[in-house]
PDB file as gemmi writes it, atoms N, CA and C in Angstrom:
CRYST1    1.000    1.000    1.000  90.00  90.00  90.00 P 1                      
ATOM      1  N   MET A   1     -15.350  28.677 -13.982  1.00  0.00           N  
ATOM      2  CA  MET A   1     -15.428  27.388 -13.307  1.00  0.00           C  
ATOM      3  C   MET A   1     -14.595  26.387 -14.112  1.00  0.00           C  
ATOM      4  N   LYS A   2     -13.790  25.623 -13.408  1.00  0.00           N  
ATOM      5  CA  LYS A   2     -13.002  24.555 -14.022  1.00  0.00           C  
ATOM      6  C   LYS A   2     -13.470  23.224 -13.485  1.00  0.00           C  
ATOM      7  N   ALA A   3     -13.366  22.240 -14.325  1.00  0.00           N  
ATOM      8  CA  ALA A   3     -13.623  20.866 -13.902  1.00  0.00           C  
ATOM      9  C   ALA A   3     -12.413  20.035 -14.283  1.00  0.00           C  
ATOM     10  N   ARG A   4     -12.031  19.161 -13.391  1.00  0.00           N  
ATOM     11  CA  ARG A   4     -10.936  18.226 -13.671  1.00  0.00           C  
ATOM     12  C   ARG A   4     -11.511  16.819 -13.651  1.00  0.00           C  
ATOM     13  N   VAL A   5     -11.173  16.060 -14.678  1.00  0.00           N  
ATOM     14  CA  VAL A   5     -11.596  14.672 -14.756  1.00  0.00           C  
ATOM     15  C   VAL A   5     -10.332  13.822 -14.685  1.00  0.00           C  
ATOM     16  N   HIS A   6     -10.230  13.025 -13.630  1.00  0.00           N  
ATOM     17  CA  HIS A   6      -9.093  12.130 -13.430  1.00  0.00           C  
ATOM     18  C   HIS A   6      -9.512  10.751 -13.954  1.00  0.00           C  
ATOM     19  N   VAL A   7      -8.743  10.224 -14.901  1.00  0.00           N  
ATOM     20  CA  VAL A   7      -9.062   8.937 -15.514  1.00  0.00           C  
ATOM     21  C   VAL A   7      -7.913   7.972 -15.234  1.00  0.00           C  
ATOM     22  N   SER A   8      -8.255   6.759 -14.788  1.00  0.00           N  
ATOM     23  CA  SER A   8      -7.230   5.742 -14.527  1.00  0.00           C  
ATOM     24  C   SER A   8      -7.762   4.376 -14.940  1.00  0.00           C  
ATOM     25  N   LEU A   9      -6.846   3.485 -15.232  1.00  0.00           N  
ATOM     26  CA  LEU A   9      -7.239   2.129 -15.607  1.00  0.00           C  
ATOM     27  C   LEU A   9      -7.812   1.395 -14.403  1.00  0.00           C  
ATOM     28  N   LYS A  10      -8.795   0.562 -14.643  1.00  0.00           N  
ATOM     29  CA  LYS A  10      -9.372  -0.248 -13.574  1.00  0.00           C  
ATOM     30  C   LYS A  10      -8.361  -1.291 -13.123  1.00  0.00           C  
ATOM     31  N   ASN A  11      -8.487  -1.736 -11.877  1.00  0.00           N  
ATOM     32  CA  ASN A  11      -7.624  -2.798 -11.375  1.00  0.00           C  
ATOM     33  C   ASN A  11      -7.798  -4.031 -12.254  1.00  0.00           C  
ATOM     34  N   GLY A  12      -6.713  -4.701 -12.529  1.00  0.00           N  
ATOM     35  CA  GLY A  12      -6.755  -5.903 -13.348  1.00  0.00           C  
ATOM     36  C   GLY A  12      -6.524  -5.651 -14.830  1.00  0.00           C  
ATOM     37  N   VAL A  13      -6.603  -4.390 -15.260  1.00  0.00           N  
ATOM     38  CA  VAL A  13      -6.334  -4.050 -16.661  1.00  0.00           C  
ATOM     39  C   VAL A  13      -4.834  -3.817 -16.807  1.00  0.00           C  
ATOM     40  N   LEU A  14      -4.230  -4.475 -17.777  1.00  0.00           N  
ATOM     41  CA  LEU A  14      -2.788  -4.320 -17.996  1.00  0.00           C  
ATOM     42  C   LEU A  14      -2.454  -2.869 -18.322  1.00  0.00           C  
ATOM     43  N   ASP A  15      -1.342  -2.396 -17.778  1.00  0.00           N  
ATOM     44  CA  ASP A  15      -0.907  -1.016 -17.960  1.00  0.00           C  
ATOM     45  C   ASP A  15       0.537  -1.003 -18.446  1.00  0.00           C  
ATOM     46  N   PRO A  16       0.762  -1.227 -19.752  1.00  0.00           N  
ATOM     47  CA  PRO A  16       2.136  -1.281 -20.262  1.00  0.00           C  
ATOM     48  C   PRO A  16       2.892   0.041 -20.091  1.00  0.00           C  
ATOM     49  N   GLN A  17       2.195   1.168 -20.177  1.00  0.00           N  
ATOM     50  CA  GLN A  17       2.870   2.452 -19.991  1.00  0.00           C  
ATOM     51  C   GLN A  17       3.307   2.612 -18.538  1.00  0.00           C  
ATOM     52  N   GLY A  18       2.464   2.209 -17.604  1.00  0.00           N  
ATOM     53  CA  GLY A  18       2.839   2.245 -16.194  1.00  0.00           C  
ATOM     54  C   GLY A  18       4.035   1.347 -15.917  1.00  0.00           C  
ATOM     55  N   LYS A  19       4.032   0.165 -16.547  1.00  0.00           N  
ATOM     56  CA  LYS A  19       5.157  -0.769 -16.389  1.00  0.00           C  
ATOM     57  C   LYS A  19       6.451  -0.135 -16.898  1.00  0.00           C  
ATOM     58  N   ALA A  20       6.393   0.530 -18.060  1.00  0.00           N  
ATOM     59  CA  ALA A  20       7.583   1.175 -18.628  1.00  0.00           C  
ATOM     60  C   ALA A  20       8.076   2.302 -17.719  1.00  0.00           C  
ATOM     61  N   ILE A  21       7.157   3.064 -17.150  1.00  0.00           N  
ATOM     62  CA  ILE A  21       7.539   4.134 -16.230  1.00  0.00           C  
ATOM     63  C   ILE A  21       8.209   3.544 -14.988  1.00  0.00           C  
ATOM     64  N   GLY A  22       7.649   2.458 -14.465  1.00  0.00           N  
ATOM     65  CA  GLY A  22       8.243   1.802 -13.302  1.00  0.00           C  
ATOM     66  C   GLY A  22       9.645   1.310 -13.579  1.00  0.00           C  
ATOM     67  N   GLN A  23       9.846   0.708 -14.742  1.00  0.00           N  
ATOM     68  CA  GLN A  23      11.184   0.221 -15.109  1.00  0.00           C  
ATOM     69  C   GLN A  23      12.162   1.378 -15.257  1.00  0.00           C  
ATOM     70  N   ALA A  24      11.700   2.488 -15.837  1.00  0.00           N  
ATOM     71  CA  ALA A  24      12.572   3.658 -15.994  1.00  0.00           C  
ATOM     72  C   ALA A  24      12.951   4.234 -14.624  1.00  0.00           C  
ATOM     73  N   LEU A  25      11.991   4.285 -13.714  1.00  0.00           N  
ATOM     74  CA  LEU A  25      12.297   4.775 -12.370  1.00  0.00           C  
ATOM     75  C   LEU A  25      13.317   3.883 -11.674  1.00  0.00           C  
ATOM     76  N   HIS A  26      13.171   2.567 -11.834  1.00  0.00           N  
ATOM     77  CA  HIS A  26      14.151   1.643 -11.247  1.00  0.00           C  
ATOM     78  C   HIS A  26      15.530   1.879 -11.839  1.00  0.00           C  
ATOM     79  N   SER A  27      15.593   2.093 -13.149  1.00  0.00           N  
ATOM     80  CA  SER A  27      16.897   2.307 -13.788  1.00  0.00           C  
ATOM     81  C   SER A  27      17.538   3.622 -13.345  1.00  0.00           C  
ATOM     82  N   LEU A  28      16.714   4.553 -12.851  1.00  0.00           N  
ATOM     83  CA  LEU A  28      17.235   5.827 -12.340  1.00  0.00           C  
ATOM     84  C   LEU A  28      17.573   5.752 -10.856  1.00  0.00           C  
ATOM     85  N   GLY A  29      17.421   4.568 -10.271  1.00  0.00           N  
ATOM     86  CA  GLY A  29      17.805   4.384  -8.882  1.00  0.00           C  
ATOM     87  C   GLY A  29      16.658   4.464  -7.881  1.00  0.00           C  
ATOM     88  N   PHE A  30      15.437   4.608  -8.351  1.00  0.00           N  
ATOM     89  CA  PHE A  30      14.281   4.663  -7.454  1.00  0.00           C  
ATOM     90  C   PHE A  30      13.723   3.261  -7.266  1.00  0.00           C  
ATOM     91  N   SER A  31      14.484   2.437  -6.564  1.00  0.00           N  
ATOM     92  CA  SER A  31      14.149   1.015  -6.436  1.00  0.00           C  
ATOM     93  C   SER A  31      13.003   0.743  -5.463  1.00  0.00           C  
ATOM     94  N   ASP A  32      12.599   1.724  -4.689  1.00  0.00           N  
ATOM     95  CA  ASP A  32      11.506   1.529  -3.727  1.00  0.00           C  
ATOM     96  C   ASP A  32      10.121   1.674  -4.356  1.00  0.00           C  
ATOM     97  N   VAL A  33      10.051   1.962  -5.641  1.00  0.00           N  
ATOM     98  CA  VAL A  33       8.758   2.053  -6.327  1.00  0.00           C  
ATOM     99  C   VAL A  33       8.325   0.642  -6.683  1.00  0.00           C  
ATOM    100  N   ALA A  34       7.209   0.204  -6.095  1.00  0.00           N  
ATOM    101  CA  ALA A  34       6.756  -1.173  -6.297  1.00  0.00           C  
ATOM    102  C   ALA A  34       5.931  -1.318  -7.576  1.00  0.00           C  
ATOM    103  N   GLU A  35       5.007  -0.401  -7.809  1.00  0.00           N  
ATOM    104  CA  GLU A  35       4.137  -0.510  -8.980  1.00  0.00           C  
ATOM    105  C   GLU A  35       3.742   0.893  -9.431  1.00  0.00           C  
ATOM    106  N   VAL A  36       3.577   1.061 -10.722  1.00  0.00           N  
ATOM    107  CA  VAL A  36       3.152   2.340 -11.290  1.00  0.00           C  
ATOM    108  C   VAL A  36       1.913   2.093 -12.138  1.00  0.00           C  
ATOM    109  N   ARG A  37       0.896   2.908 -11.921  1.00  0.00           N  
ATOM    110  CA  ARG A  37      -0.302   2.905 -12.752  1.00  0.00           C  
ATOM    111  C   ARG A  37      -0.392   4.289 -13.367  1.00  0.00           C  
ATOM    112  N   GLN A  38      -0.497   4.357 -14.661  1.00  0.00           N  
ATOM    113  CA  GLN A  38      -0.520   5.620 -15.379  1.00  0.00           C  
ATOM    114  C   GLN A  38      -1.969   5.993 -15.675  1.00  0.00           C  
ATOM    115  N   GLY A  39      -2.269   7.289 -15.639  1.00  0.00           N  
ATOM    116  CA  GLY A  39      -3.608   7.768 -15.951  1.00  0.00           C  
ATOM    117  C   GLY A  39      -3.524   9.082 -16.702  1.00  0.00           C  
ATOM    118  N   LYS A  40      -4.651   9.790 -16.743  1.00  0.00           N  
ATOM    119  CA  LYS A  40      -4.646  11.080 -17.420  1.00  0.00           C  
ATOM    120  C   LYS A  40      -5.535  12.053 -16.656  1.00  0.00           C  
ATOM    121  N   LEU A  41      -5.240  13.332 -16.829  1.00  0.00           N  
ATOM    122  CA  LEU A  41      -6.000  14.413 -16.228  1.00  0.00           C  
ATOM    123  C   LEU A  41      -6.519  15.271 -17.369  1.00  0.00           C  
ATOM    124  N   ILE A  42      -7.821  15.509 -17.375  1.00  0.00           N  
ATOM    125  CA  ILE A  42      -8.441  16.353 -18.389  1.00  0.00           C  
ATOM    126  C   ILE A  42      -9.029  17.558 -17.681  1.00  0.00           C  
ATOM    127  N   GLU A  43      -8.591  18.765 -18.042  1.00  0.00           N  
ATOM    128  CA  GLU A  43      -9.123  19.989 -17.453  1.00  0.00           C  
ATOM    129  C   GLU A  43     -10.082  20.647 -18.428  1.00  0.00           C  
ATOM    130  N   LEU A  44     -11.237  21.003 -17.932  1.00  0.00           N  
ATOM    131  CA  LEU A  44     -12.254  21.666 -18.738  1.00  0.00           C  
ATOM    132  C   LEU A  44     -12.518  23.046 -18.158  1.00  0.00           C  
ATOM    133  N   GLU A  45     -12.461  24.069 -18.975  1.00  0.00           N  
ATOM    134  CA  GLU A  45     -12.852  25.416 -18.571  1.00  0.00           C  
ATOM    135  C   GLU A  45     -14.309  25.576 -18.991  1.00  0.00           C  
ATOM    136  N   LEU A  46     -15.187  25.721 -18.013  1.00  0.00           N  
ATOM    137  CA  LEU A  46     -16.619  25.790 -18.281  1.00  0.00           C  
ATOM    138  C   LEU A  46     -17.074  27.239 -18.306  1.00  0.00           C  
ATOM    139  N   SER A  47     -17.963  27.551 -19.231  1.00  0.00           N  
ATOM    140  CA  SER A  47     -18.477  28.912 -19.335  1.00  0.00           C  
ATOM    141  C   SER A  47     -19.946  28.855 -19.732  1.00  0.00           C  
ATOM    142  N   GLY A  48     -20.516  30.000 -19.965  1.00  0.00           N  
ATOM    143  CA  GLY A  48     -21.895  30.073 -20.421  1.00  0.00           C  
ATOM    144  C   GLY A  48     -22.871  29.588 -19.373  1.00  0.00           C  
ATOM    145  N   ALA A  49     -23.995  29.073 -19.849  1.00  0.00           N  
ATOM    146  CA  ALA A  49     -25.088  28.655 -18.965  1.00  0.00           C  
ATOM    147  C   ALA A  49     -24.658  27.552 -18.005  1.00  0.00           C  
ATOM    148  N   LEU A  50     -23.811  26.634 -18.477  1.00  0.00           N  
ATOM    149  CA  LEU A  50     -23.393  25.516 -17.621  1.00  0.00           C  
ATOM    150  C   LEU A  50     -22.652  26.015 -16.385  1.00  0.00           C  
ATOM    151  N   ALA A  51     -21.766  26.980 -16.548  1.00  0.00           N  
ATOM    152  CA  ALA A  51     -20.960  27.480 -15.432  1.00  0.00           C  
ATOM    153  C   ALA A  51     -21.801  28.195 -14.379  1.00  0.00           C  
ATOM    154  N   LYS A  52     -23.004  28.613 -14.742  1.00  0.00           N  
ATOM    155  CA  LYS A  52     -23.866  29.354 -13.812  1.00  0.00           C  
ATOM    156  C   LYS A  52     -24.832  28.444 -13.061  1.00  0.00           C  
ATOM    157  N   LYS A  53     -24.841  27.174 -13.404  1.00  0.00           N  
ATOM    158  CA  LYS A  53     -25.756  26.233 -12.751  1.00  0.00           C  
ATOM    159  C   LYS A  53     -25.229  25.839 -11.374  1.00  0.00           C  
ATOM    160  N   PRO A  54     -26.087  25.253 -10.539  1.00  0.00           N  
ATOM    161  CA  PRO A  54     -25.618  24.743  -9.246  1.00  0.00           C  
ATOM    162  C   PRO A  54     -24.549  23.662  -9.430  1.00  0.00           C  
ATOM    163  N   LYS A  55     -23.671  23.554  -8.441  1.00  0.00           N  
ATOM    164  CA  LYS A  55     -22.548  22.614  -8.553  1.00  0.00           C  
ATOM    165  C   LYS A  55     -23.005  21.191  -8.838  1.00  0.00           C  
ATOM    166  N   ALA A  56     -24.098  20.761  -8.259  1.00  0.00           N  
ATOM    167  CA  ALA A  56     -24.581  19.397  -8.480  1.00  0.00           C  
ATOM    168  C   ALA A  56     -24.917  19.170  -9.950  1.00  0.00           C  
ATOM    169  N   GLU A  57     -25.496  20.164 -10.607  1.00  0.00           N  
ATOM    170  CA  GLU A  57     -25.833  20.041 -12.029  1.00  0.00           C  
ATOM    171  C   GLU A  57     -24.579  20.082 -12.900  1.00  0.00           C  
ATOM    172  N   ILE A  58     -23.617  20.912 -12.518  1.00  0.00           N  
ATOM    173  CA  ILE A  58     -22.352  20.976 -13.259  1.00  0.00           C  
ATOM    174  C   ILE A  58     -21.641  19.630 -13.168  1.00  0.00           C  
ATOM    175  N   GLU A  59     -21.570  19.093 -11.955  1.00  0.00           N  
ATOM    176  CA  GLU A  59     -20.907  17.802 -11.758  1.00  0.00           C  
ATOM    177  C   GLU A  59     -21.600  16.709 -12.562  1.00  0.00           C  
ATOM    178  N   ALA A  60     -22.918  16.715 -12.590  1.00  0.00           N  
ATOM    179  CA  ALA A  60     -23.667  15.716 -13.367  1.00  0.00           C  
ATOM    180  C   ALA A  60     -23.367  15.853 -14.856  1.00  0.00           C  
ATOM    181  N   ALA A  61     -23.261  17.078 -15.342  1.00  0.00           N  
ATOM    182  CA  ALA A  61     -22.960  17.303 -16.759  1.00  0.00           C  
ATOM    183  C   ALA A  61     -21.554  16.820 -17.104  1.00  0.00           C  
ATOM    184  N   VAL A  62     -20.594  17.096 -16.221  1.00  0.00           N  
ATOM    185  CA  VAL A  62     -19.210  16.667 -16.478  1.00  0.00           C  
ATOM    186  C   VAL A  62     -19.109  15.142 -16.406  1.00  0.00           C  
ATOM    187  N   LYS A  63     -19.823  14.525 -15.473  1.00  0.00           N  
ATOM    188  CA  LYS A  63     -19.843  13.056 -15.418  1.00  0.00           C  
ATOM    189  C   LYS A  63     -20.428  12.479 -16.699  1.00  0.00           C  
ATOM    190  N   ASP A  64     -21.437  13.134 -17.241  1.00  0.00           N  
ATOM    191  CA  ASP A  64     -22.023  12.694 -18.508  1.00  0.00           C  
ATOM    192  C   ASP A  64     -20.989  12.786 -19.630  1.00  0.00           C  
ATOM    193  N   MET A  65     -20.202  13.858 -19.642  1.00  0.00           N  
ATOM    194  CA  MET A  65     -19.124  14.011 -20.633  1.00  0.00           C  
ATOM    195  C   MET A  65     -18.111  12.879 -20.502  1.00  0.00           C  
ATOM    196  N   ALA A  66     -17.751  12.561 -19.249  1.00  0.00           N  
ATOM    197  CA  ALA A  66     -16.771  11.503 -19.001  1.00  0.00           C  
ATOM    198  C   ALA A  66     -17.305  10.159 -19.477  1.00  0.00           C  
ATOM    199  N   GLN A  67     -18.567   9.882 -19.178  1.00  0.00           N  
ATOM    200  CA  GLN A  67     -19.167   8.597 -19.581  1.00  0.00           C  
ATOM    201  C   GLN A  67     -19.241   8.461 -21.098  1.00  0.00           C  
ATOM    202  N   LYS A  68     -19.545   9.571 -21.777  1.00  0.00           N  
ATOM    203  CA  LYS A  68     -19.778   9.519 -23.224  1.00  0.00           C  
ATOM    204  C   LYS A  68     -18.503   9.655 -24.058  1.00  0.00           C  
ATOM    205  N   LEU A  69     -17.473  10.326 -23.508  1.00  0.00           N  
ATOM    206  CA  LEU A  69     -16.299  10.592 -24.340  1.00  0.00           C  
ATOM    207  C   LEU A  69     -14.954  10.504 -23.624  1.00  0.00           C  
ATOM    208  N   LEU A  70     -14.848  11.076 -22.441  1.00  0.00           N  
ATOM    209  CA  LEU A  70     -13.536  11.277 -21.825  1.00  0.00           C  
ATOM    210  C   LEU A  70     -12.911  10.017 -21.249  1.00  0.00           C  
ATOM    211  N   ALA A  71     -13.726   9.041 -20.871  1.00  0.00           N  
ATOM    212  CA  ALA A  71     -13.209   7.792 -20.299  1.00  0.00           C  
ATOM    213  C   ALA A  71     -13.846   6.613 -21.009  1.00  0.00           C  
ATOM    214  N   ASN A  72     -13.066   5.565 -21.171  1.00  0.00           N  
ATOM    215  CA  ASN A  72     -13.594   4.295 -21.665  1.00  0.00           C  
ATOM    216  C   ASN A  72     -14.014   3.511 -20.435  1.00  0.00           C  
ATOM    217  N   THR A  73     -15.287   3.578 -20.091  1.00  0.00           N  
ATOM    218  CA  THR A  73     -15.749   3.036 -18.811  1.00  0.00           C  
ATOM    219  C   THR A  73     -15.682   1.513 -18.732  1.00  0.00           C  
ATOM    220  N   VAL A  74     -15.373   0.853 -19.830  1.00  0.00           N  
ATOM    221  CA  VAL A  74     -15.179  -0.598 -19.792  1.00  0.00           C  
ATOM    222  C   VAL A  74     -13.875  -0.930 -19.068  1.00  0.00           C  
ATOM    223  N   ILE A  75     -12.838  -0.124 -19.305  1.00  0.00           N  
ATOM    224  CA  ILE A  75     -11.524  -0.416 -18.726  1.00  0.00           C  
ATOM    225  C   ILE A  75     -10.993   0.696 -17.826  1.00  0.00           C  
ATOM    226  N   GLU A  76     -11.700   1.829 -17.740  1.00  0.00           N  
ATOM    227  CA  GLU A  76     -11.198   2.962 -16.966  1.00  0.00           C  
ATOM    228  C   GLU A  76     -12.207   3.429 -15.919  1.00  0.00           C  
ATOM    229  N   ASN A  77     -11.666   3.927 -14.808  1.00  0.00           N  
ATOM    230  CA  ASN A  77     -12.441   4.634 -13.794  1.00  0.00           C  
ATOM    231  C   ASN A  77     -12.202   6.122 -13.989  1.00  0.00           C  
ATOM    232  N   TYR A  78     -13.117   6.932 -13.476  1.00  0.00           N  
ATOM    233  CA  TYR A  78     -12.906   8.375 -13.523  1.00  0.00           C  
ATOM    234  C   TYR A  78     -13.488   9.020 -12.275  1.00  0.00           C  
ATOM    235  N   SER A  79     -12.968  10.194 -11.958  1.00  0.00           N  
ATOM    236  CA  SER A  79     -13.536  11.004 -10.898  1.00  0.00           C  
ATOM    237  C   SER A  79     -13.565  12.447 -11.374  1.00  0.00           C  
ATOM    238  N   VAL A  80     -14.509  13.212 -10.848  1.00  0.00           N  
ATOM    239  CA  VAL A  80     -14.694  14.603 -11.253  1.00  0.00           C  
ATOM    240  C   VAL A  80     -14.412  15.508 -10.066  1.00  0.00           C  
ATOM    241  N   GLU A  81     -13.678  16.562 -10.331  1.00  0.00           N  
ATOM    242  CA  GLU A  81     -13.350  17.572  -9.315  1.00  0.00           C  
ATOM    243  C   GLU A  81     -13.709  18.936  -9.885  1.00  0.00           C  
ATOM    244  N   LEU A  82     -14.513  19.698  -9.167  1.00  0.00           N  
ATOM    245  CA  LEU A  82     -14.860  21.059  -9.589  1.00  0.00           C  
ATOM    246  C   LEU A  82     -13.982  22.035  -8.842  1.00  0.00           C  
ATOM    247  N   VAL A  83     -13.463  23.036  -9.565  1.00  0.00           N  
ATOM    248  CA  VAL A  83     -12.555  24.027  -8.990  1.00  0.00           C  
ATOM    249  C   VAL A  83     -13.113  25.406  -9.293  1.00  0.00           C  
ATOM    250  N   GLY A  84     -13.280  26.195  -8.252  1.00  0.00           N  
ATOM    251  CA  GLY A  84     -13.725  27.575  -8.451  1.00  0.00           C  
ATOM    252  C   GLY A  84     -15.182  27.804  -8.228  1.00  0.00           C  
TER     253      GLY A  84                                                      
END                                                                             
């Protein structure tokens, strides 16, 4: 079982890396890009007892991981996707 945690900055939080990516895209001729927001994807390979639990319990455990470590919930949003 795999879990993917998608983390992105909340609206209103400055994103200097996204701004730099947008400027680079413009310099490469992609002038139709209006705004870029950069985020991260964290993939977890789950095994053992956790992987054998019902999907709702797995999702709750991964959300707990995101809240405690994977995302800074003050400035970031996250979503969890289970695969497999």
